[in-house]
Every structure is written in structure tokens, then in C-alpha cells.
TORPADREN-118618 format. One line per field, with one value per residue (C-alpha): residue in three letters; chain; z, x, y. Coordinates in nm, 4 decimals. Layout:
<panus>
type: ala,...
mol: A,...
zz: Z,...
xx: X,...
yy: Y,...
</panus>
This chain:
<panus>
type: unk,unk,unk,unk,unk,unk,unk,unk,unk,unk,unk,unk,unk,unk,unk,unk,unk,unk,unk,unk,unk,unk,unk,unk,unk,unk,unk,unk,unk,unk,unk,unk,unk,unk,unk,unk,unk,unk,unk,unk,unk,unk,unk,unk,unk,unk,unk,unk,unk,unk,unk,unk,unk,unk,unk,unk,unk,unk,unk,unk,unk,unk,unk,unk,unk,unk,unk,unk,unk,unk,unk,unk,unk,unk,unk,unk,unk,unk,unk,unk,unk,unk,unk,unk,unk,unk,unk,unk,unk,unk,unk,unk,unk,unk,unk,unk,unk,unk,unk,unk,unk,unk,unk,unk,unk,unk,unk,unk,unk,unk,unk,unk,unk,unk,unk,unk,unk,unk,unk,unk,unk,unk,unk,unk,unk,unk,unk,unk,unk,unk,unk,unk,unk,unk,unk,unk,unk,unk,unk,unk,unk,unk,unk,unk,unk,unk,unk,unk,unk,unk,unk,unk,unk,unk,unk,unk,unk,unk,unk,unk,unk,unk,unk,unk,unk,unk,unk,unk,unk,unk,unk,unk,unk,unk,unk,unk,unk,unk,unk,unk,unk,unk,unk,unk,unk,unk,unk,unk,unk,unk,unk,unk,unk,unk,unk,unk,unk,unk,unk,unk,unk,unk,unk,unk,unk,unk,unk,unk,unk,unk,unk,unk,unk,unk,unk,unk,unk,unk,unk,unk,unk,unk,unk,unk,unk,unk,unk,unk,unk,unk,unk,unk,unk,unk,unk,unk,unk,unk,unk,unk,unk,unk,unk,unk,unk,unk,unk,unk,unk,unk,unk,unk,unk,unk,unk,unk,unk,unk,unk,unk,unk,unk,unk,unk,unk,unk,unk,unk,unk,unk,unk,unk,unk,unk,unk,unk,unk,unk,unk,unk,unk,unk,unk,unk,unk,unk,unk,unk,unk,unk,unk,unk,unk,unk,unk,unk,unk,unk,unk,unk,unk,unk,unk,unk,unk,unk,unk,unk,unk,unk,unk,unk,unk,unk,unk,unk,unk,unk,unk,unk,unk,unk,unk,unk,unk,unk,unk,unk,unk,unk,unk,unk,unk,unk,unk,unk,unk,unk,unk,unk,unk,unk,unk,unk,unk,unk,unk,unk,unk,unk,unk,unk,unk,unk,unk,unk,unk,unk,unk,unk,unk,unk,unk,unk,unk,unk,unk,unk,unk,unk,unk,unk,unk,unk,unk,unk,unk,unk,unk,unk,unk,unk,unk,unk,unk,unk,unk,unk,unk,unk,unk,unk,unk,unk,unk,unk,unk,unk,unk,unk,unk,unk,unk,unk,unk,unk,unk,unk,unk,unk,unk,unk,unk,unk,unk,unk,unk,unk,unk,unk,unk,unk,unk,unk,unk,unk,unk,unk,unk,unk,unk,unk,unk,unk,unk,unk,unk,unk,unk,unk,unk,unk,unk,unk,unk,unk,unk,unk,unk,unk,unk,unk,unk,unk,unk,unk,unk,unk,unk,unk,unk,unk,unk,unk
mol: A,A,A,A,A,A,A,A,A,A,A,A,A,A,A,A,A,A,A,A,A,A,A,A,A,A,A,A,A,A,A,A,A,A,A,A,A,A,A,A,A,A,A,A,A,A,A,A,A,A,A,A,A,A,A,A,A,A,A,A,A,A,A,A,A,A,A,A,A,A,A,A,A,A,A,A,A,A,A,A,A,A,A,A,A,A,A,A,A,A,A,A,A,A,A,A,A,A,A,A,A,A,A,A,A,A,A,A,A,A,A,A,A,A,A,A,A,A,A,A,A,A,A,A,A,A,A,A,A,A,A,A,A,A,A,A,A,A,A,A,A,A,A,A,A,A,A,A,A,A,A,A,A,A,A,A,A,A,A,A,A,A,A,A,A,A,A,A,A,A,A,A,A,A,A,A,A,A,A,A,A,A,A,A,A,A,A,A,A,A,A,A,A,A,A,A,A,A,A,A,A,A,A,A,A,A,A,A,A,A,A,A,A,A,A,A,A,A,A,A,A,A,A,A,A,A,A,A,A,A,A,A,A,A,A,A,A,A,A,A,A,A,A,A,A,A,A,A,A,A,A,A,A,A,A,A,A,A,A,A,A,A,A,A,A,A,A,A,A,A,A,A,A,A,A,A,A,A,A,A,A,A,A,A,A,A,A,A,A,A,A,A,A,A,A,A,A,A,A,A,A,A,A,A,A,A,A,A,A,A,A,A,A,A,A,A,A,A,A,A,A,A,A,A,A,A,A,A,A,A,A,A,A,A,A,A,A,A,A,A,A,A,A,A,A,A,A,A,A,A,A,A,A,A,A,A,A,A,A,A,A,A,A,A,A,A,A,A,A,A,A,A,A,A,A,A,A,A,A,A,A,A,A,A,A,A,A,A,A,A,A,A,A,A,A,A,A,A,A,A,A,A,A,A,A,A,A,A,A,A,A,A,A,A,A,A,A,A,A,A,A,A,A,A,A,A,A,A,A,A,A,A,A,A,A,A,A,A,A,A,A,A,A,A,A,A,A,A,A,A,A,A,A,A,A,A,A,A,A,A,A,A,A,A
zz: -1.6741,-1.8215,-1.8731,-1.5894,-1.3171,-1.0334,-1.0152,-1.2173,-1.3752,-1.3989,-1.5431,-1.8966,-2.0703,-2.4484,-2.6339,-3.0087,-3.2375,-3.4261,-3.2489,-3.4246,-3.2710,-2.9262,-2.9606,-3.0670,-2.7831,-2.5308,-2.6377,-2.6158,-2.2855,-2.1047,-2.2003,-2.0327,-1.7139,-1.7582,-1.6897,-1.9925,-2.0162,-2.3428,-2.4762,-2.8356,-2.8075,-2.6043,-2.4398,-2.3365,-2.1972,-1.9759,-1.8354,-1.7560,-1.5898,-1.3644,-1.2298,-1.1609,-1.3186,-1.4695,-1.4374,-1.8022,-2.1173,-2.4777,-2.6752,-3.0497,-3.2067,-3.5009,-3.3550,-3.4253,-3.1989,-2.9774,-3.1104,-2.8951,-2.8369,-2.7171,-2.4990,-2.3487,-2.2715,-2.1066,-1.8953,-1.7587,-1.7027,-1.4855,-1.2787,-1.4130,-1.4071,-1.5218,-1.8137,-2.1618,-2.4557,-2.7887,-3.0759,-3.4295,-3.7942,-3.8913,-3.7005,-3.7727,-3.5710,-3.5123,-3.3815,-3.1480,-3.0158,-2.9579,-2.7806,-2.5530,-2.4825,-2.3699,-2.1311,-2.3289,-2.1850,-2.5189,-2.8876,-3.0948,-3.4652,-3.6276,-3.7308,-3.3673,-3.2819,-2.9888,-2.8145,-2.8588,-2.6989,-2.4073,-2.3302,-2.3347,-2.1132,-1.8682,-1.8232,-1.7988,-1.5331,-1.3272,-1.3455,-1.2365,-0.9455,-0.8210,-0.8587,-0.6565,-0.3814,-0.3744,-0.3693,-0.0857,0.2060,0.0580,-0.0295,0.3360,0.4303,0.1287,0.1638,-0.0690,-0.3782,-0.5072,-0.8469,-0.6748,-0.4902,-0.7943,-0.9880,-0.7095,-0.7066,-1.0838,-1.0884,-0.8208,-0.9424,-1.2877,-1.1382,-0.8944,-1.1337,-1.3088,-1.1832,-1.2174,-0.9364,-0.7879,-0.6248,-0.4026,-0.3282,-0.1019,0.2191,0.5595,0.6633,0.3110,0.3317,0.1360,0.3413,0.2726,-0.1001,-0.0770,0.1056,-0.1559,-0.4411,-0.2790,-0.2061,-0.5697,-0.7142,-0.8122,-0.5017,-0.2577,-0.0953,-0.0340,0.2321,0.2355,0.4284,0.5369,0.6172,0.7478,0.6158,0.8302,1.1576,1.1303,1.2261,0.9292,1.0790,1.1020,0.7867,0.5631,0.8096,0.8277,0.4526,0.3421,0.6541,0.8133,0.9050,1.2643,1.3814,1.0842,1.3205,1.6918,1.8287,1.5436,1.7750,1.5279,1.1587,1.0482,0.7302,0.5778,0.4792,0.1082,0.1687,0.4020,0.1201,-0.1415,-0.3727,-0.2287,-0.1947,0.0019,0.0933,0.1409,0.3293,0.3408,0.0806,0.0397,0.3784,0.2795,0.2828,-0.0433,0.0402,0.1039,-0.2119,-0.4136,-0.2644,-0.3254,-0.6861,-0.7225,-0.6025,-0.8522,-1.1366,-1.0719,-0.7953,-0.5938,-0.2204,-0.0373,0.3402,0.5554,0.6046,0.3577,0.1026,-0.1493,-0.2726,-0.2575,-0.5397,-0.4576,-0.6505,-0.4869,-0.6088,-0.4734,-0.3736,-0.2336,-0.0765,0.0242,0.1315,-0.0079,-0.3508,-0.4865,-0.7935,-0.5639,-0.3601,-0.6809,-0.7670,-0.4161,-0.4511,-0.1786,-0.3951,-0.6871,-1.0174,-1.1496,-0.8413,-0.8822,-1.2376,-1.1252,-0.8519,-1.0483,-1.3144,-1.2073,-1.0052,-0.7694,-0.5860,-0.2758,-0.2683,0.0438,0.2176,0.1100,-0.2505,-0.1714,0.1135,-0.0267,0.1096,0.4726,0.5481,0.4120,0.6049,0.9282,0.8959,0.8404,1.1386,1.3668,1.2750,1.3185,1.6632,1.7773,1.6755,1.7901,2.1029,2.2233,2.1818,2.1515,1.7934,1.7320,1.4446,1.3029,1.2211,0.8732,1.0263,1.2090,0.8874,0.7100,0.9887,0.9400,0.5681,0.6417,0.8350,0.6810,0.7663,0.7574,0.8968,0.6250,0.6763,0.9722,1.1514,1.0673,1.2090,1.5400,1.5506,1.5028,1.7950,2.0109,1.9286,2.0052,2.3508,2.4384,2.2583,2.4852,2.3742,2.0868,1.8132,1.7340,1.6661,1.4993,1.8358,1.9559,1.6612,1.7441,2.1115,2.0246,1.7392,1.7903,1.5922,1.5492,1.8872,2.1410,2.4032,2.2102,1.9421,1.9888,2.3412,2.4989,2.2464,2.2898,2.6708,2.7856,3.1552,3.3566,3.5011,3.1515,3.0409,3.3375,3.2797,2.9067,2.9748,3.2357,3.0000,2.7179,2.9548,3.0786,2.7277,2.6141,2.9116,2.8716,2.5072,2.5985,2.8331,2.5872,2.7967,3.0948,3.3842,3.6505,3.4545,3.3706,3.7339,3.8382,3.5587,3.6601,4.0340,4.1235,4.2856,4.0409,4.1907,4.1308,3.7658,3.7218,3.8759,3.6379,3.3415,3.4470,3.5123,3.1681,2.9918,2.8742,2.7202,2.6215,2.2456,2.0756,2.0413,2.2491,2.5603,2.9087,3.2447,3.2625,3.3361,3.3011,3.1492,2.8279
xx: 1.1142,1.4168,1.7594,1.9976,1.7373,1.8596,1.5247,1.4774,1.1358,1.1855,1.3999,1.3154,1.4588,1.4729,1.4778,1.5479,1.7970,1.8629,2.1255,2.0080,1.6594,1.8089,2.0325,1.7436,1.5220,1.8030,1.8579,1.4849,1.4224,1.7324,1.6485,1.3096,1.4691,1.4466,1.7339,1.7740,1.9013,1.9405,1.9102,1.9628,1.7460,1.4704,1.7183,1.9451,1.6394,1.5589,1.9132,1.8825,1.5432,1.7003,1.9404,1.6895,1.3426,1.2813,0.9726,0.8762,0.9955,0.9929,0.9950,1.0369,0.8484,1.0697,1.3967,1.6113,1.6059,1.3176,1.0643,0.8942,0.5734,0.7644,0.9830,0.6702,0.5304,0.8604,0.8548,0.5100,0.5849,0.8803,0.6601,0.7793,0.4775,0.6167,0.4296,0.5551,0.5002,0.5303,0.7004,0.6913,0.7249,0.4876,0.1756,-0.1690,-0.4838,-0.4266,-0.0734,-0.1967,-0.4709,-0.2237,0.0204,-0.2576,-0.3683,-0.0159,-0.0103,0.1234,0.0393,0.0398,0.1231,0.3110,0.3926,0.7148,0.8256,0.8039,0.6553,0.8346,0.5230,0.3359,0.6223,0.6552,0.2830,0.2601,0.5673,0.4573,0.1203,0.2777,0.5335,0.2777,0.0290,0.2985,0.4002,0.0419,-0.0089,0.3039,0.1913,-0.1445,0.0168,0.2555,0.0183,-0.0782,0.2790,0.3683,0.1491,0.1665,0.5288,0.7385,0.9578,0.9034,0.7522,0.4305,0.3920,0.4854,0.2145,-0.0360,0.0437,0.0300,-0.3153,-0.4806,-0.3174,-0.4674,-0.8057,-0.8215,-0.8880,-1.1712,-1.5310,-1.5202,-1.6223,-1.3265,-1.3210,-1.0189,-0.9489,-0.6858,-0.6186,-0.6736,-0.3887,-0.2760,-0.3859,-0.7112,-0.8392,-0.5175,-0.5625,-0.9234,-0.8110,-0.5410,-0.7908,-1.0144,-0.7195,-0.6076,-0.9545,-1.1446,-1.3591,-1.0692,-1.2210,-1.5486,-1.6168,-1.4702,-1.7222,-1.6175,-1.8599,-1.7488,-2.0273,-1.9152,-1.9245,-2.2853,-2.5689,-2.7832,-3.0944,-2.9172,-2.7052,-2.9852,-3.0465,-2.6714,-2.6283,-2.9509,-3.0846,-3.4288,-3.7261,-3.8306,-4.0621,-3.9888,-3.8978,-3.8666,-3.5879,-3.5974,-3.6511,-3.5132,-3.4471,-3.1029,-2.9164,-2.7501,-2.3858,-2.4646,-2.6245,-2.3383,-2.0947,-2.2831,-2.0279,-1.7511,-1.6599,-1.8139,-1.5865,-1.7789,-1.5323,-1.6015,-1.8739,-1.8995,-2.0727,-2.3834,-2.7213,-2.9084,-3.1601,-2.8872,-2.7052,-3.0187,-3.0408,-2.6735,-2.7174,-3.0036,-2.7801,-2.5118,-2.7613,-2.9677,-2.8040,-3.1274,-3.1278,-3.4411,-3.4235,-3.6061,-3.9642,-3.9361,-4.2031,-3.9579,-3.6109,-3.3099,-3.0602,-2.6894,-2.3653,-2.1293,-1.8225,-1.8176,-1.4979,-1.5555,-1.3223,-1.3372,-1.1122,-1.3626,-1.3595,-1.6770,-1.6863,-1.7074,-1.9737,-2.1714,-2.1517,-2.2740,-2.5655,-2.4356,-2.3554,-2.5365,-2.3582,-2.4969,-2.3685,-2.0254,-1.9929,-2.1065,-1.8415,-1.5625,-1.5222,-1.1603,-1.0200,-0.7305,-0.5517,-0.3442,-0.0649,-0.0003,0.3303,0.4714,0.4663,0.6878,0.9140,1.1890,0.9902,1.0297,1.3401,1.1608,0.8435,1.0338,1.2201,0.8913,0.7154,1.0128,1.0005,0.6224,0.6257,0.9238,0.7422,0.3877,0.4453,0.7729,0.9479,1.3228,1.4152,1.6201,1.8236,1.7511,2.0622,2.0641,2.0242,1.7095,1.5598,1.6489,1.4797,1.1666,1.1745,1.1567,0.8287,0.4866,0.3109,-0.0430,-0.1529,0.0431,0.1662,-0.0663,0.1019,0.4484,0.3488,0.2496,0.5684,0.7866,0.6154,0.6605,1.0311,1.0794,0.9348,1.0810,1.4156,1.7067,1.9687,1.9722,1.9786,1.7214,1.9022,1.7936,1.7650,1.5274,1.3017,1.3162,1.2351,0.9465,0.7989,0.9299,1.1461,0.9068,0.9673,0.6837,0.6551,0.8176,0.6459,0.2722,0.2735,0.1344,-0.1460,-0.2296,-0.2660,-0.6229,-0.5891,-0.3965,-0.1796,-0.0898,-0.0124,0.2198,0.3985,0.4418,0.5690,0.8157,0.9467,0.9931,1.1777,1.4115,1.4923,1.5715,1.8009,1.9774,2.0478,2.1745,2.4241,2.5260,2.3396,2.5695,2.3337,2.5476,2.5737,2.2025,2.0989,2.3112,2.1689,1.8079,1.8836,1.7745,1.9630,2.1325,1.9418,1.6108,1.6971,1.7760,1.4380,1.2620,1.4483,1.3410,0.9829,0.9498,1.1595,1.4120,1.7106,2.0351,2.0603,2.3075,2.6599,2.5944,2.7905,2.7082,2.8880,3.2313,3.1973,2.8203,2.6537,2.4632
yy: 3.2484,3.4103,3.2659,3.3086,3.2496,3.0283,2.8478,2.5318,2.4859,2.1106,1.8325,1.7188,1.4114,1.4573,1.1235,1.1485,0.9759,1.3020,1.5116,1.8289,1.7894,1.7292,2.0359,2.2590,2.1434,2.1827,2.5435,2.6278,2.4505,2.5713,2.9291,2.8769,2.7465,2.3704,2.1346,1.9085,1.5522,1.3629,1.0090,0.8964,0.5831,0.4222,0.1848,0.4720,0.6510,0.3491,0.3589,0.7297,0.6809,0.4198,0.6815,0.9608,0.9944,1.3423,1.5602,1.4990,1.3214,1.4433,1.1188,1.0679,0.7763,0.6760,0.5468,0.2383,-0.0699,0.0477,0.2957,0.5555,0.3593,0.0538,0.2761,0.4341,0.0906,-0.0062,0.3119,0.2313,-0.1383,-0.0357,0.1918,0.5310,0.7604,1.0981,1.2616,1.1662,1.4018,1.2198,1.4067,1.2687,1.3600,1.0793,1.1752,1.0434,0.9865,0.6151,0.6763,0.9488,0.7219,0.4372,0.6712,0.7945,0.4369,0.3527,0.6464,0.9463,1.2873,1.4717,1.4256,1.6898,1.6712,1.7855,2.0392,2.1437,2.4803,2.6426,2.7729,2.4452,2.2505,2.4932,2.5002,2.1217,2.0821,2.3497,2.1801,1.8346,1.9321,2.1255,1.8386,1.5944,1.8177,1.8444,1.4687,1.3920,1.6293,1.4539,1.1104,1.1961,1.1199,0.7821,0.6938,0.7559,0.4619,0.2308,0.1274,-0.0868,-0.0637,-0.4178,-0.4917,-0.6039,-0.2733,-0.0655,-0.2475,-0.1830,0.1903,0.2107,0.0525,0.2638,0.5860,0.5253,0.4397,0.7317,1.0250,0.8393,0.8107,0.4307,0.1954,0.0064,-0.3379,-0.4012,-0.7665,-0.9125,-1.1005,-0.9429,-0.7158,-0.6213,-0.2570,-0.2492,0.0442,0.2400,0.1879,0.3056,0.6209,0.6808,0.6460,0.9070,1.1372,1.1273,1.1769,1.4891,1.4228,1.4634,1.7732,1.5900,1.3224,0.9719,0.7620,0.4120,0.1315,-0.2087,-0.4295,-0.7239,-0.5277,-0.4048,-0.6458,-0.7446,-0.5839,-0.2467,-0.2301,-0.0972,0.1848,0.2571,0.2669,0.4333,0.6057,0.5869,0.7997,0.8605,0.5824,0.3577,0.0710,0.0025,0.2194,0.4717,0.7681,1.0213,1.0565,0.9327,1.0128,0.7089,0.6714,0.7106,1.0499,1.1494,1.0669,1.2713,1.4336,1.2177,0.8506,0.5654,0.2755,-0.0494,-0.2673,-0.6435,-0.5969,-0.9748,-0.9982,-0.8017,-0.9758,-1.0386,-0.7631,-0.5070,-0.6123,-0.5350,-0.1850,-0.1115,-0.2255,0.0230,0.3074,0.2100,0.1886,0.5011,0.7017,0.6697,0.5999,0.4875,0.5468,0.2906,0.4085,0.6991,0.7775,0.9238,0.8419,1.0716,1.1122,1.1065,1.1476,0.9005,0.7150,0.3580,0.1803,-0.1693,-0.4244,-0.7874,-1.0732,-1.3241,-1.4808,-1.3216,-1.5424,-1.8455,-1.6629,-1.6048,-1.9763,-2.0596,-1.8161,-1.5835,-1.2820,-1.1184,-1.1527,-0.8231,-0.6374,-0.7982,-0.6676,-0.3221,-0.3158,-0.4811,-0.2107,-0.1573,-0.4499,-0.3751,-0.6573,-0.5923,-0.8541,-1.0636,-0.9928,-1.3308,-1.2013,-0.9003,-1.0111,-0.7873,-0.4903,-0.6044,-0.3881,-0.0814,-0.1624,-0.2268,0.1040,0.2868,0.1253,0.1934,0.5621,0.5773,0.4143,0.6196,0.9384,0.8626,0.6513,0.7984,0.4621,0.4548,0.3749,0.0615,-0.0738,-0.4185,-0.6178,-0.7801,-1.1265,-1.0132,-0.8786,-1.2018,-1.3995,-1.1898,-1.2703,-1.6440,-1.6239,-1.7091,-1.3777,-1.5076,-1.1705,-0.9857,-0.6279,-0.5740,-0.8642,-0.7292,-0.3898,-0.5504,-0.7565,-0.4493,-0.2762,-0.5858,-0.6029,-0.2342,-0.2946,-0.6338,-0.6646,-0.5643,-0.3137,-0.0690,-0.3331,-0.6009,-0.9272,-1.2481,-1.4235,-1.1499,-1.2312,-1.6023,-1.5432,-1.3131,-1.5138,-1.8637,-2.0983,-2.3865,-2.5476,-2.5914,-2.3206,-2.0353,-1.8280,-1.7873,-1.9310,-1.6169,-1.5901,-1.9593,-1.9351,-2.0045,-1.9120,-1.6551,-1.9323,-2.0576,-1.7033,-1.6420,-1.9719,-1.9004,-1.5486,-1.6734,-1.9410,-1.6906,-1.4571,-1.7292,-1.8561,-1.5033,-1.4375,-1.7719,-1.6926,-1.3465,-1.5113,-1.7832,-2.0452,-1.9924,-2.0740,-1.9071,-1.5817,-1.5895,-1.6476,-1.3518,-1.1332,-1.2009,-1.1935,-1.5459,-1.8380,-2.0711,-2.3664,-2.1873,-2.1280,-2.4981,-2.5855,-2.3479,-2.4950,-2.8413,-2.7269,-2.5682,-2.8342,-2.5751,-2.7530,-2.5838,-2.5426,-2.7759,-2.6387,-2.3278,-2.2133,-2.3377,-2.3450,-2.5027,-2.8716,-2.8619,-3.1641,-3.0930
</panus>
């Protein structure tokens, strides 16, 4: 690319305490079409990254206050994943190895050779661009800017390009299947199949056939030959969800696949060899299962080469506004719902809830509020009506109903409480709004033991 072109090849941050080095690199890089930013120290570089991360960093090692290796470590700890090319006048093998261990993309010794710098940067920027394009679909679904979510992304993005087996642990509803899909998407196997198996959903007598296949006539009901999931995933990735629920026999067969790559279909005389990357997930504590004799220790160590933990929502409540915004947009687009804004008080109310069902529960709650909350804005009182505020008969009443009559009564009570709150507990105004006689509304309030909230509205002269 020649100078004067309107296109920008990429943004490069040059970090070096020598101004002459920065000036020389600026002149070379700008001529080649890069936009150059500068920092004279590792600490200054961290400040600049906080404003807008570049496409690549040229980082000197020997600098006062914070040397290049410590700066690189700080970059990665803060979740910055752009490629970093180390430049140094004191290069040796041990330093290069340490820089690579800390996440450096390349290592160049001074005096700098123009062509060497340009080739390294071109490859780094292009690699970063391709990686971001690959990450984009996963990032669309794995939402959150908190430290916990940045750590999660950092871990699975490092694991993805390797052939290593991954074990994803976490509570139900924390997105383990999304992480598994992201790992496959970011791997060298992305163009090959991702085959998912829910080990808890398949009856024990059928799971071996599902995983490894069977020959025709190998058991009652085997009317035709069936290829197993491992063979279907050949060249790609198999995701063993709820792997902790496999029987001891099935565990032994999975261990054999991991050790040798050999699959033995039920009733077959010969084994088949497959090339499959295994990603497993569980919400169980497998170490406790091992102690109880329910899970093989050798299989655990085979699966747990790279452990990835999906955090429960209570550990990153600060992501709730971002998650809510995402779910609103998704539902508005896919289900033709009318989008709504959530007032700050409503978001704060959501942050105070226990979220035992984690992000999956939040997703369902957002859809419910889009359907049930009146008006264009979801308010804190809408959240309380929908989810409850700790008093009997409110949140969870519908789900707790055991008969149709109980469900109808719970739904009617929720409706009346919501309408009374909308009308500031003015019974006359509420009765008019819902088109029922005032006397009937009083009877319903008595029937469902609905009492006006302390210090709130009411009809003139009405007894509390």
C-alpha cells in the first residue's frame, strides 16, 4: 500500500521509551498505510488501550517503571487480546520463550529491520481481523463486559485453536452450550460438524448406540445400521453435554475413544478410527462424583485438560443491563414483539433478584415483561408484579398453581394487583379501568386478601 491511500491498513500502538525509535517506526508504518499511536511507557499504553484498543502493538521490553513483559501481562489480564509484537535490543532465547508464554505474537530484535517489522505486523493484523470475524457470531450470544465474562472469553478463545479436550463446568442456565459452540467456531475444525449429545436426555440402554452406533440386528429394535455420534463428528467436534450422567460402561467406552481414537459400534466385529475433538460439560461436581464412585477418575483427567467455568449470573450482575438490551432486541426481531425500554429502577430491581436459573431465567423474564408490562417502558413495579416482592401470592404464583382453578385465581390476583398499582391504589379508578363495578373489585380484593400498600394512594376518605 502506498502513501496517500485513503484506506487504513490498521491501527498500531508503538510503545517505546525512546522517542527516536517511535519516530522511526511512525514514519515507516504511516508510509505503509497504518495509523500510528504512541506511548512512552507501559502505564501510558494501558491508558491508551482503555480509550480504544488498536489492531496490534509494537512493545519494547526495556522500559522504566513497567517493562514490556509486565505490560504484556497487564494487557492480557485486562482482557485485551490484540496481537503484541515484542521489540528488544536485549534478545535471547529465554526472553523470547517468556514473551511467548505471556501471549506475545512475535519477537523482533533491534536494530529493527524494516521488512521484518512490516511482515510481522501484516500477519498479526490480518490474523487478528480473521479471529474477530470468527468470534463475532459467538460474541453475539455470549453477552457481558464484566471481569467475569472477559475472563471466560479469554479462556475459551485461548483453548479454541488448540486440539485439547475442554471441560466446561457451571450451573444450569449459564451458557455452557454457547461456549462449546464458540470453541468449535474458533477452532481449525469450524468447517466440520459440531455434534451435540445430551447425555442426561438419552436412556442408559440407548446411549451407547447413540454415541458409537450399532449394526443391524445387534439388539431388539435394531432394524438398520446406525452411525454413532462420534463417527458423525469425524473431523469435527463432539459436545458431550451433562457428561457426568453417563453410566460406568459408557464412561469406559468414551475413555477408549479419547485414548486411541477407536470407536466400537454395538454388535460390530471391527472398530472404526475417528479424529474428533471432545468438548464436555456438566453442572455436577465431578470430583465429588469420583469420590462417591460415580465417575471415573481417569476419564475426568482426560476431559479436564482445559477447564472452563461459566460463572453464575449472581457473579456478574453488572451485565444485566447489557443482557436485557440484547434479549429485547432479539425478541423484537424474531418474534415481532414491540421493543420496550427498561427504566433504571427496573434494571436495579432485576439486579437484586437471586437468579437461580441464571441467564436462561433472565431471558425468559425479559420476554414475559415484553408481553405483560403495560406501556412502552418497563418499570420497577412491573418487575415486582411479574416476579414478586417476597409476599405470598405474587411472584411465582402461576408456576406454583397445581390445578386450573388455582392458576386462574393466581392470574386474576396478579392482574388486579398490577392494575391497582397502575392507578395508585385508587379503587374507583381501577374499577373503571378494568370495566368492573367498584363493589365487585372490593369483593375480589377481599377474596384474594389484597391489601393496599402502606403509604400509597387510595380513594378519598377510604379506610386503609
